N, C-alpha and C positions, 0 to 999 in steps of 0.2 A: 428639171429641164436642162441643167448644166451637164448632167451625166449623159442625157440624150444627145446633146450637141456633141459631146466628146465621142460618143459611139458613131455618130454620122461621119466625123473626121476619120475615125478608125476604119469604118467600112470603106470609105473612099480610098484610104491608104492601102487596105488589103486588096481591093480590086486592082488598083494601079500596081501594087507590089507583085501580084500574080502575073500580070502582063509583063512587068519588068523582069520578073524571075525567068520567064520563058525566053525573053530576049537575051538575058545574061547567060542562060544555059546554052543557047545556040552559039553565042559568042565564045563561051568557054570551050565548046567542042571544036570550034574553028581556029582558036588561037593557042599559042604556047603560053605557059605560065610566065608571070612577070620576070624578066631577066635581071641578072646582075646583083642579086642579093648576095652579100658577102657570106661565104661559107666559113663558119667560125670553128675550124678544126685546130687552129693553133692558139697560142696564148699571147701572141704579139704580132702586130701588123704595122705597116708604115704607108702613109699617103702624103702626097704633097699638100693637099688641101683637105681639111677635116671640117665639115659643116655640121653644126649641132642644131637640129630643129628643122622640120620640113614644112613650116608655115609659109606665109606670103613671102618673106624675105629669103628664107632658106630654099624654097622652090625656085624662086627667080634667080638667085645666085648659082644654084646647082646647074640650072639650065645654061646660063651664060658661060660658066667655067667649063662645063662639060663640052660645050660646042667649040669654044675658042682657045682653051688652054692646052698646052702640051703636057701638063702635069696630070697626076692621078687625083681623083676626087672621091671622097667618101661622105655620104649624107647619112647622118645618124638621127633616127626619129624614135621617140619613146612609144608611140602608138603604131597601129597597123593601118589597114584600109578602112575607109568609111563605107558603110553599106549603101546600096543603090538608092534606097529611100531618102538618103540625105540629099539627093539631087532634086527631089521634088520640092519646089519652093514653099508651098503652103505647110509642109510638114516639118519645117525647120525647128520649131519649139520641141518637137518630140525627140530630138537628138539630145537636148540639154539634160544633164544628169544621167546620160547613158554611158556606154563604154568608150565613146569618143569624146568625152568631156572630162576635163580634170576636176570639174565640180568644186572649185574653190569656194570658200566662204570668207568674207572679210572679218577682221576683228570687230567686236562690238563698236558701233559708231557713237561718238560723243555728241556730235552736233546734228545728226540726221538719223534717218532710218528708224524713227520711234514707233512706226506702225508695222515694223518687221519683227519677226521672231528673234529675240535676243539682240535686237538692233543690228543684225548682221545682214549684209548684202550677198546675194548669190553672184558669183563671179565666174561665169562659164569661160572655158578656154579649150580650143580644139586640141585633141590628142589623136594624131594620125597624119597620114599624108595629106597635105593641104592645110593642116593646122586650123586655126580659127577662121580662115577663109572658107573652110568647108563646114563651118558650124554657124557662121554669122547670118545676117538677114539679107546679104547679097547687095546691099545698097552701094552704088557707085558714086563717087564724088571726085570731080576733076581738080579740086584744090583751090585755094585762095592765095593769090600772089602776096597779099598782105601778111600772111602767116610767115612765109620765108623771109620777107623783108624785115619783119620784126625780129627774127633770129639775128639778122645782121645788125639792126639798130640797137637792140636791147641786150644782146648777148655777145657782141663783138665777134660775130661769126661772119666775117666779110665775104667768105667764099661760099656762103649758104643762102644767098638772097635769091629772089625769083629769077634773076638773069642767069644764075648758075644752074638753077633747077628746072627751068622751063622745058628744055629739050628732053630731060629725063621724064618729066611728067607727061609730055606728049607721047614719048616712047612707051610708057607704062600703061597708057590708056588702051584697053582692049579694042579690037576691031569693031566696027559698027555691027557686024553680024554676031558678035559675041556679047552684045548689050541689048537689053530690052527696055525701051522707054514707054511709060504708061501713056496711052494716046489721050489727046485732049478730050475726046468724046467717050472716054472709058466709063464714066458715070456722071451723075448729077453733081457729085462732089468735085470732080476734076473740071467740069464746066464752070462751077461756081468759082473755083480758084482762078480759072482763066479770066473770068469777068472781074474778079478782085484785083488782078494785076493791073488792069486799066484804072480801076477805082482808086488804087493806092499808088498810082504812077508818080505822085509828087514825093513819095518816100524813097530813100536810098536803099530800097530792099530788092533782093534778087528772088524772083519766083522761078521755080523749076519743077517740072513734073518728074517723078522719081525715075531714075535710071538704075536698072539692075544688072548684075553680072549673071545674066541668064541667056542661054542660047537654045532655041527650039524648045522652050518650056522647061529646060533643065538648068540647074546651077552650073555655071561655067566659071570655076575658080582658077586660082594659080595652078592647081593640080592639073587641070585639063589644058590650060593655056601654056604652061611652062614645063612642068615636070614630066608628065607622061610622054611627050614627044622625044625626050632624050634618054629614056630609061635603057635603051639598047646600046647606047654609046660605050665604046670599049674602055674608055678611061674612067668610067663611073662605076661605083659600087654603092649599094644601098644597104643600110643596116636598120631594119624596122624592129619594133618591140624591144628596143635597147635604150637603156638609161645611162647617160654620161654622169658619172658620180663624182669625178674630181679632175681638175686640171693640174698637171705636174709641171713645175718650172725648173729649168736647168739652173743650178745655183750660181754658176759663174756668169753666164750670159744674160740671165733674167729673161729668157725666152721660153715660150711654151714648148716643152719637149714631147709630151704625150698626154693622153686623156685615159682615165680608167673607166671602162664601160661594164655595165652589169646586164646580163641576160638571164631570164628565168627559163629553166628547162621544163619538161613535161610534168615534173614532180614539184614544181614551184620552188625549186632550189636555185639559188643564184650562182651563175658562173661569171667570173670576172676576168677581164683581159685588157691588155694595153693596146692603144692605137698611137703609134709614133707620128708626130707632126714634122714633116720635112720643111714646109714653107710657111703655111699660115693655118691658124685655128680661127674659125669664124663662128661666133656665137649668134644664133638666130632663134633662141629659145623663148623670146618674148619678154615683156616688161616685168613679169613676175619671176620667171624661172632663170633668166639670164643673171640677174643679181643674186638669186639663190645659189646658182652654181658657182659664181665667183666667191661668194662668202663661204660656202661649204669648202671651197678650195683654199681658203686662207688668203683671199684677195679682197681687201676691204678695210673698214675702220678697225684700228687696233683694239680699241676698248670693246667694240661689239664682238670681235673674235675672241677676246680674252674671256668674256662672260660664258662662252660655250666651250672654253678650253680648246679652241682651234688654233693650231700653230700658224703664225703669220708668214705667208710667202711673199706678199707684196702689199704695201700700204696704199690704199686708195680710199680716203675718208668718206667720199660721197656715194659710194656704191649702195644702191637701194634707197637713196634719198630722192626727193623731188617727184614722187608719184602723182600723176594727174589723171583725171577722167572727167568726162561730161556727166552731169546729173540731169535726169529727165523728170519733169513734173507733168503728169498726164491729167487731163480732164475729159470726162465722157460727155458727149453731146448727142442727145437723141434727136431724131428727125420725124417730121410728120408726113413724109412722102415715102412711097414704096419703091424699092428696086435698086437703089444705088449702092448698097453696102453689103458686106460679107456677113451672112447669117445662115440659119438653117434653110431658109427658102432658097437662097442662092446655091448652097452646097447640094441640096437635094434635086436641083434642076438637072434632068437628063442631058440637056444641051450643054450644061457646064462640063460634065464629065466627057461628053462626046467631043466638045471643042478642045479639051486638053489632050485627049488621046489622039485626036486627028491632027491638031496644029500647035499644041503647046500653049494655047491661049485660055482665057477664062480664069476663074478664081484660083484654080490649082496652079496656075502658071506664074504667080507672083505671090508676094507675102502680104499684100493688102495695103502697104504704104504707097500713097498715090501722089504726094506732092510735098514740097518744102518751101519755106520762106526764110531767107537769111538776111541778116543785117550785119555786115562785117565791120562797121564803123565803131571805133572806140568812142566813149569809154565803156559802153555796155553792149558789146556785140552779142547777138542772140540768134537762135534758130527756132523755127516752128515747123513741126512735122505733122502731117495729116494721115492717120491710119484709118482706112475705110472699113472698120469692123463695127457692126451694130450689136452683135451678140458676143460677149466676152465670157469664155468658159471658165468658171470658177476653179474647178479642180485642176485644170491644166496650168493656168496662170499663177495660181497660188503656189503651186509646186516649184515653178522655176523662178519665182520672185521672192519667196520667203515671207509673203504678206501674212500678217495676222488676219483672221477671218473678218473681224469687225472693220479693220481698215480697208480690206478689199471691198467689202459690201458698201462701205461709205463712198468709195471711189467709183464703183460700178453698181449703182442702186438697182439697175435692171438686170442684175446677174442671173435672175431666174427666167428671163424671157429670151428664148432661143430664136425668136423671129423678130426681135427688136431691130429697127432701122436706126442707124446712127454712125458716128465716127468718134475717134479719140484724137484730140488735139494735144500734141506733146511739145512743151516749151523747155528750152535749155539755154544755158549760158555757153557761148562758143569758146570763150577764153577764161575759164575759171581760174581764180588765183589760189584756191586752196591746194595744199600739197600734202601728200601722205608719204608712207614708207613701205618698203618690203624688207623684212629682216627674217631671222631664223628663230625657231623654237627648238629645233633639233639639228644635229650635225649631219643627218643623212638626207640625201636627195630623194629618198623614198618617202619622206615625210613632207607634208605641205609647208610652204613658207608662211610666215605671219604677214598678212597683207592688211594695211590700214590706209584706205583712200582718204580718210579725214575730210569727207564731204562737208561743205558749208562751214568750214572753220573760219573762213574770211567773210566778213560782213558784205564786202563788195559783191560776192557771189549771190548773196540773198537779193541785193538790189538789182542785179542783172537778171536773175530769174523772175523777179516781180515785173520788170520791164518786159520780159518775154511773154509772160502770162497776159499782161494788160494789152499788149499788141495782138496776141492771139485772139483775145476776146473782141478787140476792135474788128478783126477780120470776120470772125464768126457771126457777129451781130451787124455786119455791114449790109448794104442793099444787095450786094452780089450774092449773099447767102440767104436772102429773105425767102426765096422760093423753096428752100429746104425745110422751112419752119423749124429752125434749130432751137434747142433748149439746153443750156449749159447746166449740168448737174453738179453744183458746188458740194464737195464732200461734207457730210455732217459727222465730223469727228468729235467724240466726247471731249477729248483733250483740248480741242480748239473752240469749244462752245462759247467761251467768254468773248471770242472775237467774231463769231459768225458760224455758218451763214445765217443771216436774218432774212426776213421775207423780202425786204427791199433789195437784198443782194440778188435774188432770183429774178426780180423785175428790172433792176438797173444794171446788173452784172458788173458792179463796181465795189466789191468787198474791200475791206480795209487792208492796208499793208500788213498789219499784225496777223490778220487771218491768213493771208497768203503765205507769210513766213511760217506760220504754224503748220499749214498744210504741206509745204515743201519739206519741212523738217520731219514730217511723219511719213509721207508717201512717195517722196522722191526716190527714183531708182537709177542706179548707175547705167551708163550707156555701153559698157564693155569696150571702151576705147582707152585702155591703160597705156601710159607712156611715162618717160622722163626719169627712170630709175638708174640709167647709166648715161646721163645727158651729155650731149655735145658741149665741149668747153669745160666741163667739170670732171667727168670720168673718162671720156674719150676725146681725142684730138680732132682736128678738122677733117682728117681722113678716116675717122671712126676707129682708130687704134687706141687700145687701152693705154693710158698715160704710163710710160715707163716700161711697157711690155709691147714692143713694136710688132711682134708677129701674132698678136691676138686682136682681132677686130670684133666689134659689136655691131651687128646689122639687123636691127629690129626696132620696134616702137620704143624701146627703152632709151634710145638716143635722142628722142624728141625733147628739146628744151622747153617747148610750150606745146599745148594741144594743137592738133589740126582742127580747123573750123568746120568740121563735118566728119564723114566717115573716113578713117585714115588709111584704108587698104591700098589704094592706088599710090598714095604718097610713100608708103613703106616699100612697095615694089619699085618705085622710082629711086629711092635711096639705095636699094639693093643693086639696081643697075649702075648707079654711080660708083658704088663700092667695087663692083665687078670691073669697071673701067680702070680704077686705080690698081687693082690686083693684076690685071692683065698687062697694064703698062709696065709695072714693076718686073713682071716675068719677062717681058720683051727686052727691057733694059739689061736685066741680068744675063739673058742669052746673048745680047750684043757684046757685053763686056767679056763674057766667056769665050 
């Protein structure tokens, strides 16, 4: 039945793909090719601003500098273009482990991931224009003021509180026409969540229906919002399918003088050339690859570099330290009512496909996440997410999650039933204390970095996730959800059998803390929200400049000193906007002095 369910998704994708292909062909015949790709005829070039990485931060920065700067801008991206099918929301998971995914794997985890092959987490990262914003699940989050205020209070970053960031967060929010909010009447599940908001009104919880970065039924990422509108600007050049391999520093001034770039020719032979940096080098390669590039360039901890016999260009001990990410613990809940969830019946409905093709609505027009509950209050801030899918395809999810078969089937015991009605309730700690690292196994940027998220290394994260799960259970078993006839399927993991689940756990839904801890250490999955590896205050200064290297800025999730209490995409765009304001102000001041 799992294979049958996957075939249904594939058939839907093919039908939509054929129609999309015809549209794309017509557009291609009517339009010129993408302009301003740098012609690499020489071995050396020079630009005022060199931006590495075309993800959320890189696309936002490129747009603003190209529009408002008098300088020349080069955007370097290791990937190319995402295919049109990447824009169809329901097909998001089909992109993972494809050509537009770096397909990283974590180091074997010591405290978690015991139900995963080799205890390693899959860590997808977008490779191509738009970066991970073109690979993610499109979930939009407006941010929590408490996050930025904590940066000020706990990390002595006085100019990074909510008061300083509010206007940038507002500016980074897409227009209402570029967002899609799940309607209150979308399904019986969204109606139950609406009722639960009243029932739990005495709690300091925030209920919200999911808002997506979707416009007219299609993914609307930073690529469409920021980058594509400026590609014809005269001061901009784009260098796709190019890997920045090294940052070169001027010995006397300690400034970035150039970057070494590698391109593969049609024979897969690498061609290398230099890009000189006149004003600023801006690293937007993400929480994994920004520290990798710095370390590969000899910028980082002296002992770490010595182990790989990399010459030290600049000492920065904390590069690659402080990696953080949310960990999700999923529970499957079956329902006794028909119609409200994503399964074979919903996908085979002719009206579903018709609604999508005509108006961008229906099951193909979102990813199935319908609502969230957040508690931002310390000491255990948590989030609960509701994914309205009754049938979970084994072959697809196992591939992108690295689950062992036994663990997957324990988590989703109805894996064989493609018409099952139900949903997945996902619990997570919004401010995990566990910290990991990004370091090197090899000198070359062509090789993957060594990524160790170190999930659940701090016991407080276990307590926080337990609180999240117990509150999720309180919602699912509340009067508001009673009409759905929910049944929580507590995973029967052999390794956790001493702790549960016992018969009373299925009737009372109050398994022991030991059981819940065992479950999360086996089947918890990373949220793909990495950050912190070039953190504000430790690696970069308050204006995101590398300490001691004033013409190199880091503008991506690696600068986050603590996690964002939700999906970080909009916050990263806001940080990029703030960085652009400093860069443009400096340019104006220099022009005035001159």
